[in-house]
C-alpha positions in Angstrom: -46.1 6.9 5.6 -45.5 8.2 2.0 -45.6 6.8 -1.5 -42.6 8.8 -2.5 -40.3 11.1 -0.6 -42.4 13.9 0.8 -45.6 12.7 -0.9 -48.5 11.4 1.2 -49.8 7.9 0.5 -53.4 7.5 -0.4 -55.6 4.4 -0.8 -59.1 3.6 -2.2 -61.1 1.1 -0.2 -64.3 0.9 -2.3 -64.1 -0.1 -6.0 -65.8 -2.4 -8.5 -64.7 -4.4 -11.6 -66.4 -6.4 -14.3 -66.8 -9.2 -11.7 -69.9 -7.2 -10.8 -71.1 -3.9 -12.4 -67.8 -2.2 -13.1 -66.5 -1.5 -16.6 -62.9 -2.6 -16.2 -61.5 -6.0 -15.5 -59.9 -6.5 -12.1 -56.4 -6.2 -13.6 -57.5 -2.9 -15.2 -58.7 -1.6 -11.9 -55.2 -2.2 -10.4 -53.5 -0.7 -13.4 -55.6 2.4 -12.9 -54.7 2.5 -9.2 -51.0 2.4 -10.1 -51.4 5.3 -12.6 -53.2 7.3 -9.9 -50.4 6.7 -7.4 -52.5 4.7 -5.0 -50.5 2.5 -2.6 -53.4 0.1 -1.9 -56.9 -0.6 -3.2 -59.8 -2.7 -2.0 -61.8 -4.6 -4.6 -65.4 -4.7 -3.3 -67.6 -6.1 -6.1 -71.2 -6.7 -5.4 -71.9 -10.2 -3.9 -68.8 -11.8 -5.6 -65.1 -12.3 -4.9 -64.5 -13.6 -8.4 -62.1 -10.8 -9.3 -60.0 -11.0 -6.1 -57.3 -13.5 -7.3 -56.7 -11.7 -10.6 -56.5 -8.3 -8.8 -54.0 -9.6 -6.3 -51.8 -11.1 -9.0 -51.8 -7.8 -10.8 -51.2 -6.0 -7.6 -48.1 -8.1 -6.9 -46.8 -7.4 -10.3 -47.3 -3.6 -10.1 -46.5 -3.1 -6.4 -50.1 -2.1 -5.4 -51.5 -3.8 -2.2 -54.9 -5.4 -2.9 -57.4 -5.8 -0.1 -59.9 -8.6 -0.7 -63.4 -7.3 -0.1 -67.1 -7.6 -1.1 -70.1 -5.3 -1.0 -73.2 -7.0 0.5 -76.7 -5.7 0.4 -78.8 -6.1 3.5 -81.8 -4.7 5.3 -82.3 -3.1 8.7 -86.1 -3.0 9.1 -87.3 -1.4 5.9 -84.0 0.4 5.2 -81.5 -1.1 2.7 -78.0 -1.1 4.1 -74.8 -1.8 2.1 -72.0 -3.5 4.0 -68.4 -3.7 2.9 -66.6 -6.8 4.2 -62.9 -5.8 4.0 -59.8 -7.9 4.6 -61.4 -11.2 3.7 -59.3 -14.2 4.6 -61.6 -17.3 4.4 -62.6 -17.0 0.7 -63.8 -20.5 0.2 -66.3 -20.4 3.0 -67.6 -17.1 1.8 -68.0 -18.3 -1.8 -70.8 -20.7 -0.8 -72.8 -17.9 0.7 -72.2 -15.6 -2.2 -73.2 -18.2 -4.8 -76.7 -18.2 -3.2 -76.9 -14.4 -3.7 -75.7 -14.6 -7.3 -78.4 -17.1 -8.0 -81.0 -14.7 -6.6 -79.6 -11.9 -8.8 -80.0 -14.1 -11.9 -83.7 -14.8 -10.9 -84.3 -11.1 -10.3 -82.8 -10.2 -13.8 -85.2 -12.8 -15.3 -88.2 -11.2 -13.6 -87.1 -7.7 -14.7 -86.8 -8.8 -18.3 -90.3 -10.4 -18.1 -91.7 -7.1 -16.9 -90.0 -5.2 -19.6 -91.3 -7.6 -22.2 -94.8 -7.1 -20.8 -94.3 -3.3 -21.3 -93.5 -3.9 -25.0 -89.7 -3.9 -24.8 -88.4 -7.1 -26.5 -85.2 -7.3 -24.4 -83.8 -10.8 -23.8 -82.0 -12.2 -20.8 -79.1 -13.0 -23.0 -78.6 -9.3 -23.9 -78.5 -8.5 -20.2 -76.0 -11.4 -19.4 -73.8 -10.2 -22.3 -73.5 -6.9 -20.5 -72.5 -8.6 -17.2 -69.6 -10.4 -19.0 -70.0 -13.5 -16.7 -70.0 -11.4 -13.5 -72.7 -11.0 -10.9 -75.7 -9.6 -12.8 -77.5 -6.5 -11.6 -79.7 -3.6 -12.6 -76.8 -1.6 -14.2 -76.4 -4.5 -16.7 -80.1 -4.3 -17.6 -79.7 -0.5 -18.0 -76.7 -1.0 -20.3 -78.7 -3.5 -22.4 -81.6 -1.1 -22.6 -79.2 1.7 -23.8 -77.6 -0.6 -26.3 -81.1 -1.5 -27.7 -82.0 2.2 -27.9 -84.9 1.7 -25.5 -83.6 4.5 -23.2 -81.2 7.4 -23.5 -79.0 6.8 -20.5 -78.7 5.3 -17.0 -80.9 7.9 -15.4 -83.6 7.4 -18.0 -83.5 3.6 -17.4 -83.8 3.9 -13.7 -86.4 6.6 -13.6 -88.7 4.8 -16.2 -88.1 1.1 -15.4 -85.4 0.0 -12.9 -85.6 2.3 -9.9 -87.8 1.6 -6.9 -90.7 3.5 -8.5 -90.0 2.2 -12.0 -92.5 0.1 -13.9 -90.2 -2.9 -14.2 -88.8 -2.8 -10.6 -88.2 -6.1 -8.8 -87.1 -6.1 -5.2 -84.0 -8.2 -4.5 -83.6 -10.9 -2.0 -81.5 -9.8 0.9 -79.9 -10.6 4.2 -80.7 -9.0 7.4 -77.9 -6.7 8.4 -77.2 -9.0 11.3 -76.7 -11.9 8.9 -74.4 -9.8 6.6 -72.2 -8.8 9.6 -72.0 -12.4 10.7 -71.0 -13.5 7.1 -68.3 -10.8 7.1 -66.9 -12.0 10.4 -67.1 -15.7 9.3 -64.9 -14.8 6.4 -62.3 -13.1 8.7 -63.3 -9.6 7.6 -64.2 -6.3 9.1 -67.8 -5.2 8.7 -68.0 -1.6 7.4 -71.2 0.3 6.9 -70.9 1.6 3.3 -72.0 5.1 2.4 -74.4 5.7 5.4 -74.8 9.3 4.4 -77.5 11.2 6.3 -79.0 7.8 7.2 -76.1 7.1 9.5 -77.8 8.3 12.6 -76.9 7.4 16.1 -79.9 5.2 16.8 -79.5 3.0 13.8 -75.7 2.9 14.3 -76.0 1.7 17.9 -78.1 -1.3 16.7 -75.5 -2.1 14.1 -72.7 -1.9 16.7 -74.7 -4.3 18.9 -74.7 -6.7 15.9 -70.9 -6.4 15.6 -70.2 -3.5 13.2 -66.5 -2.7 13.0 -66.3 0.5 11.0 -67.9 3.3 9.0 -67.3 4.5 5.5 -66.7 8.1 6.3 -65.6 9.5 3.0 -67.7 8.7 0.0 -68.7 10.8 -3.1 -72.3 10.9 -1.9 -71.4 12.4 1.5 -71.6 16.1 2.2 -68.9 17.8 4.3 -71.4 17.8 7.1 -72.0 14.0 6.7 -68.2 13.5 6.8 -67.8 15.5 10.0 -70.7 13.8 11.7 -69.6 10.3 10.7 -66.0 10.9 11.8 -67.3 12.1 15.2 -69.4 8.9 15.5 -66.5 6.7 14.5 -64.3 8.3 17.1 -66.9 8.1 19.9 -67.8 4.4 19.3 -64.2 3.4 18.4 -65.1 2.3 14.9 -62.4 2.0 12.3 -62.6 4.6 9.5 -62.9 3.7 5.9 -63.6 5.5 2.6 -63.4 5.2 -1.1 -64.6 6.4 -4.5 -67.1 3.6 -5.2 -65.4 3.6 -8.6 -67.0 1.6 -11.4 -64.5 2.6 -14.1 -65.5 6.1 -15.3 -62.4 8.1 -16.2 -63.7 11.3 -14.7 -66.6 12.7 -12.7 -67.4 12.8 -9.0 -66.6 9.1 -8.5 -63.3 8.8 -10.3 -60.7 6.5 -8.7 -58.8 8.0 -5.7 -60.9 11.1 -5.6 -61.7 10.8 -1.8 -58.0 11.0 -0.8 -58.2 8.3 1.8 -55.1 8.4 3.9 -53.0 5.3 4.2 -53.2 5.7 8.0 -56.9 4.6 7.8 -55.8 1.4 6.2 -53.2 1.0 9.0 -56.0 1.4 11.6 -57.9 -1.4 9.8 -54.9 -3.6 9.8 -54.4 -3.1 13.5 -58.1 -4.0 14.2 -57.8 -7.1 12.0 -54.7 -8.2 14.0 -56.4 -7.5 17.3 -59.5 -9.5 16.4 -57.4 -12.4 15.2 -55.3 -12.3 18.4 -58.4 -12.3 20.5 -59.9 -15.2 18.5 -56.7 -17.2 18.9 -56.6 -16.6 22.6 -60.2 -17.7 23.0 -59.5 -21.0 21.2 -56.6 -21.8 23.6 -58.6 -21.1 26.8 
């Protein structure tokens, strides 16, 4: 498959927009994908699908295929796990579950602001919400508000001092179990992909996720070393998991997480399409038995 004659086709299956903590509107993400020469892109905002319809409309206009997705946070024992639900089809049913998560994000932001106030930083929740631009609010928006106020120098400063797990204003988020997150993905007609497992993607943990219904692994991600990629590819092959990958792009024009940087082959998307069709066919057959 090629984008142009003699040119390989690439996709990016992990991106974010202003619907969560990205810096470009969904339409802007698709425009950037077109400029990069990507043939397809998955929009995977945190705990929201609010940007999907706008992204699809822009994709139709520009000839870029848009895969509906969402990135969910979950826990396996004490380990936080991010799950990409890709190829969403039942958006309305999913929205009810996601609205609960967004409400918990709002409450968390309130608690973080209260802690910052107690530390002598007069940040307001309104300042944080302005940074989220109506999207799902998260710690990056608090960081941006702190930078705008001059309370910290940059993102790293904000997370080291206040927002990271060891920060003085840290508030843990409410979360699903990984089993719940996988079930939510499947209820929405999506594939459940373990996002950026890195060196935590060990066989013992993976086998438990497979038992819960995991469909695939994000093999290529900017945080993965070449050794991680080789090991994850071998695990995906051994367990018959679909491959995935992406830049985890949030809008930066350059750097290690710029759009399309992971050179995800369109063949990986084709494998996902085939798995989606296979699952749908099996479900249809089960209903007629």
